[in-house]
C-alpha positions, -999 to +999 in steps of 0.1 A: -784-338+603-762-358+573-754-376+538-749-411+546-755-422+577-734-458+575-707-445+562-702-421+590-710-442+612-676-470+594-659-433+603-669-422+633-664-468+645-633-473+627-623-436+649-628-459+683-665-437+686-692-460+692-727-452+669-754-467+693-791-464+679-814-444+688-853-444+691-871-449+657-884-412+646-912-416+617-888-405+584-856-405+596-824-432+605-814-421+638-784-427+654-760-408+689-718-412+698-707-394+725-675-372+716-641-380+743-668-351+768-695-373+769-719-355+750-744-371+732-744-363+696-773-369+676-770-381+634-801-388+613-803-393+574-841-390+556-851-416+546-858-427+505-893-433+510 
């Protein structure tokens, strides 16, 4: 869980890690990124309704 998914993805992208959208989950924005070893790391932010 993160507080600012957009900001985190921008930092990751500038460091050479691509954030990819994930399947929707009600109430959350989701993306994932692969670490240098190929592990999938899920990042989620609760949506403000």
